[in-house]
C-alpha positions in Angstrom: 18.5 -27.4 -15.2 16.4 -25.3 -12.7 15.3 -26.8 -9.3 12.2 -25.3 -8.8 10.6 -26.5 -5.8 7.5 -24.0 -6.3 6.0 -26.4 -9.4 6.5 -29.4 -6.9 3.8 -28.1 -3.7 0.2 -29.4 -3.5 -2.0 -26.7 -4.0 -2.8 -24.4 -2.1 0.0 -24.2 -0.5 0.6 -21.7 2.7 3.8 -19.8 3.1 5.1 -18.1 6.5 5.8 -14.4 5.6 9.1 -13.0 5.8 8.9 -10.5 8.9 11.6 -8.3 10.4 12.6 -9.3 13.9 10.2 -12.3 13.6 10.9 -15.2 11.1 14.3 -15.9 12.4 15.8 -19.4 13.1 14.7 -19.0 16.9 10.7 -18.4 15.7 10.7 -20.7 12.8 11.6 -23.9 14.9 9.0 -23.1 17.1 6.7 -22.9 14.2 8.0 -26.3 13.1 6.8 -27.6 16.3 3.0 -26.2 16.2 2.6 -27.2 12.5 4.7 -25.9 9.6 3.9 -24.1 6.3 4.7 -25.4 3.4 7.2 -23.0 2.7 9.4 -20.6 5.5 11.3 -17.5 4.7 14.2 -15.8 6.4 13.6 -12.3 7.8 14.3 -9.8 5.1 18.4 -9.4 4.8 20.3 -6.4 3.4 22.1 -7.3 0.6 24.5 -4.3 0.8 25.2 -5.6 4.3 25.8 -9.1 3.4 28.2 -7.7 0.8 30.2 -5.5 3.1 33.4 -6.8 5.3 31.9 -5.8 8.6 28.2 -6.3 7.5 28.4 -10.1 7.0 29.4 -11.5 10.3 26.8 -9.6 12.0 24.2 -10.6 9.4 25.0 -14.5 8.9 23.1 -15.6 12.3 19.9 -14.3 9.9 20.6 -17.1 7.7 21.1 -20.1 10.0 18.5 -22.8 8.8 18.1 -26.3 9.6 16.5 -29.4 7.5 13.4 -29.7 9.4 12.3 -26.3 8.0 12.8 -27.0 4.3 11.8 -25.8 1.9 13.3 -22.3 3.1 13.5 -19.3 1.0 16.3 -16.5 1.9 14.6 -13.3 1.1 17.1 -10.0 0.3 16.6 -6.5 0.0 18.7 -3.5 -1.8 19.4 -2.1 -4.9 22.5 -3.1 -6.4 22.4 -5.9 -8.9 25.9 -6.9 -8.3 25.3 -7.8 -4.6 22.0 -9.9 -5.2 24.1 -11.7 -7.3 26.9 -12.4 -4.8 24.1 -13.2 -2.3 22.6 -15.4 -4.1 26.0 -17.3 -4.4 25.9 -17.5 -0.8 22.5 -18.8 -0.4 23.5 -21.5 -2.1 26.4 -22.4 -0.4 24.6 -22.3 3.0 22.2 -24.9 1.2 18.7 -22.6 0.9 15.7 -24.0 -1.3 15.0 -20.3 -3.2 16.0 -17.0 -3.2 13.2 -14.3 -2.9 13.5 -10.3 -3.6 12.0 -7.8 -1.3 10.2 -5.6 -3.4 7.5 -4.6 -1.0 8.5 -3.2 2.0 7.5 -0.1 2.7 9.5 1.4 5.3 10.9 4.8 4.6 14.4 3.7 5.3 14.4 1.3 2.7 12.2 2.8 0.2 14.3 5.9 -0.4 17.2 3.6 -1.4 15.4 2.6 -3.9 14.9 -0.8 -2.0 12.0 -3.0 -0.9 8.8 -0.9 -2.4 11.0 1.8 -4.1 12.1 -0.5 -6.6 8.0 -0.3 -8.2 9.6 2.8 -9.5 12.4 1.9 -11.2 11.1 -1.5 -13.2 14.2 -1.3 -15.1 16.3 -2.0 -12.2 13.9 -4.3 -10.6 14.6 -6.3 -13.7 18.3 -6.3 -13.3 18.2 -7.3 -9.9 16.1 -10.1 -10.9 18.6 -11.3 -13.8 21.8 -11.1 -11.6 19.9 -12.8 -8.7 19.1 -15.7 -11.2 22.5 -15.7 -12.5 24.1 -16.0 -9.1 21.5 -18.8 -8.0 22.5 -21.1 -10.6 20.0 -23.8 -10.3 17.7 -22.4 -7.5 14.4 -20.7 -8.0 14.3 -17.1 -8.0 10.9 -15.0 -6.7 9.7 -12.0 -5.9 7.3 -10.4 -3.2 5.8 -7.3 -3.9 3.0 -4.8 -3.8 0.2 -3.6 -6.4 1.6 -0.4 -6.8 3.6 2.8 -5.1 1.4 5.4 -4.4 -1.4 4.3 -6.9 -2.7 1.0 -8.1 -1.1 -0.1 -11.0 -1.3 -3.9 -10.9 -1.1 -4.9 -14.3 1.7 -2.7 -15.6 4.3 -3.3 -12.7 3.2 -7.0 -12.7 3.9 -7.4 -16.5 7.3 -5.3 -15.6 8.5 -8.4 -13.4 7.1 -11.4 -15.5 9.2 -9.4 -18.3 12.4 -11.0 -16.2 10.7 -14.4 -15.2 11.0 -15.0 -11.8 9.7 -18.5 -10.5 6.9 -17.2 -8.3 5.7 -13.5 -7.5 3.8 -13.2 -3.9 1.4 -10.3 -4.5 0.5 -8.2 -1.5 -2.5 -6.4 -2.0 -2.0 -2.9 -1.3 0.5 -0.1 -2.8 3.4 1.0 -0.8 1.6 4.5 0.3 -1.0 2.6 1.5 1.1 0.6 4.1 -1.2 -1.8 6.0 -3.9 1.2 6.7 -6.8 -0.2 4.2 -8.1 -3.7 3.8 -5.9 -5.8 0.9 -7.3 -5.3 -3.0 -7.7 -9.2 -3.3 -9.4 -8.2 -6.4 -6.0 -7.0 -7.9 -4.1 -9.7 -6.4 -6.4 -11.9 -8.9 -5.4 -9.7 -11.4 -2.0 -10.4 -10.8 -2.2 -14.0 -10.6 -4.2 -14.4 -13.7 -0.8 -12.5 -15.6 1.5 -14.8 -13.7 -0.3 -18.1 -15.0 -0.5 -16.9 -18.4 3.2 -16.4 -18.0 3.6 -20.0 -16.3 5.2 -18.3 -13.1 3.4 -19.3 -9.4 1.3 -16.7 -8.1 0.8 -16.5 -4.0 -1.4 -14.1 -2.4 -1.0 -12.1 0.6 -2.7 -9.8 3.0 -5.0 -9.6 6.0 -5.5 -13.5 6.2 -5.9 -14.7 9.9 -7.1 -18.7 9.3 -6.5 -21.4 7.2 -10.0 -21.3 6.1 -9.8 -18.0 4.5 -6.4 -19.0 3.1 -8.1 -21.8 1.2 -11.0 -19.7 0.5 -9.1 -16.8 -0.7 -6.7 -19.2 -2.9 -10.2 -20.8 -4.9 -11.5 -17.4 -5.5 -8.8 -15.7 -6.9 -7.1 -18.9 -8.8 -3.8 -18.4 -6.4 -1.3 -21.3 -6.0 -0.5 -20.5 -2.4 -1.1 -18.1 0.3 1.2 -16.0 2.3 0.2 -15.4 6.0 2.3 -12.5 8.1 0.4 -11.5 11.0 -1.8 -14.3 11.1 0.3 -16.2 13.0 0.2 -13.8 15.9 -3.6 -14.3 16.3 -2.8 -18.3 16.2 0.3 -19.9 16.2 -1.0 -23.3 15.5 -2.6 -21.8 12.3 -0.8 -23.8 9.5 -1.8 -27.4 11.5 -5.1 -28.5 10.0 -5.5 -30.9 12.9 -4.7 -28.2 15.7 -7.2 -26.2 17.2 -5.7 -23.0 19.4 -8.0 -22.7 21.7 -7.7 -26.3 22.9 -3.9 -25.4 23.6 -3.4 -25.7 27.4 -1.4 -23.1 29.6 1.2 -25.5 30.0 2.0 -26.1 26.3 1.9 -22.4 25.8 3.8 -21.6 28.2 6.6 -24.1 27.1 6.4 -22.7 23.5 7.3 -19.3 25.0 10.3 -21.3 27.1 11.3 -23.1 23.6 11.3 -20.1 21.8 13.3 -17.7 24.3 16.1 -20.2 24.6 16.3 -20.7 20.9 16.4 -16.6 21.3 19.5 -17.1 23.3 21.3 -20.1 21.3 21.0 -17.8 18.0 21.6 -14.2 19.4 23.5 -14.6 23.0 23.2 -11.1 24.3 24.0 -9.9 20.9 20.3 -8.6 20.3 18.2 -6.4 22.5 15.4 -8.7 24.2 12.6 -6.3 23.8 12.3 -8.1 20.8 10.8 -10.9 22.3 8.2 -9.1 24.0 6.2 -8.5 20.6 5.7 -12.6 20.6 4.5 -12.8 24.7 0.7 -12.2 23.7 1.0 -15.1 21.0 1.6 -17.9 23.7 0.4 -16.1 27.0 -3.1 -15.9 26.5 -6.5 -17.5 26.5 -6.9 -18.6 30.4 -7.5 -16.8 33.8 -4.7 -15.4 34.8 -2.7 -15.2 31.6 -2.9 -11.3 31.8 -1.1 -11.0 35.1 2.0 -13.1 33.9 1.9 -11.4 30.8 2.4 -7.7 32.4 4.9 -9.4 34.4 6.7 -10.7 31.5 6.8 -7.3 29.7 8.3 -5.8 32.8 11.5 -8.1 32.7 14.7 -7.1 31.0 16.3 -10.1 30.0 15.8 -13.4 28.6 17.0 -15.0 31.7 14.6 -13.0 33.7 11.7 -14.3 31.5 12.9 -17.7 31.9 13.1 -17.3 35.7 9.7 -15.9 35.7 7.9 -18.6 33.5 9.6 -21.4 35.4 8.7 -19.7 39.0 4.9 -19.5 37.3 4.9 -23.0 36.5 5.8 -24.2 39.6 3.5 -22.6 41.4 0.5 -23.7 39.1 1.7 -27.2 40.0 2.7 -27.6 36.1 6.4 -28.3 37.3 
């Protein structure tokens, strides 16, 4: 019997989008504190890499999870059905609640290998990947995150092909691969996809340009969606999933402590294996909204290491009378 957690969620539910170099365990544990979504995703992970002898040890940290993150979905990308089967089995062993197939990444290095959004041009391969992932997933639900077309909008044709393989849920990003993130999301097309999914008994999730919880609820109602996935909105407000929190009211002390927590998590997960520069994209999330924040941000952007950033933050908090 399939254990489909998607069907058990109150609607509309909220999902934190999988984002490269963003939604690792280190960041997800911060979002647990600020107010977690109904569903977490890992970063998207190479199925081919996980199935190679050299790649697996390097990629396993991307699959670190904790009980306080449930339900959590492991997302994989690739083009070899047999590797998706193997990765699905690994996700089962590691205790994930679901498995998602990335069919939406528009990055050239991904697409050119018939992965991510490249699968939109190969519906038969996409269907076989879903089938093999389901076979390896045993009772876990298998979902798909995709777009509304490759170089043109073809929502009905493409979504119908996915539905034939019977995934448990489909997340629809309202742009084509060619459009990247350069145009507003086509929510009318997301609504068309949702109608097709519901007719087949499949959970439908919308994604694209949502920057607040209120907007998410409105979009879910307007386009008959079961849930909304939020990506870049988390950079505008790390409390976006918390119905009781107002980001503007969060004190400088609370924001600095969150960044310190995030950096310590980063060190615990990656040690010195990952370049600290990837953490700098997060600085503005936390260090903004008060006099002196810009100056502190500039200093943090100049730091070279996690240790240097922590020392600067602690010194700033001491000088501010917080410590």
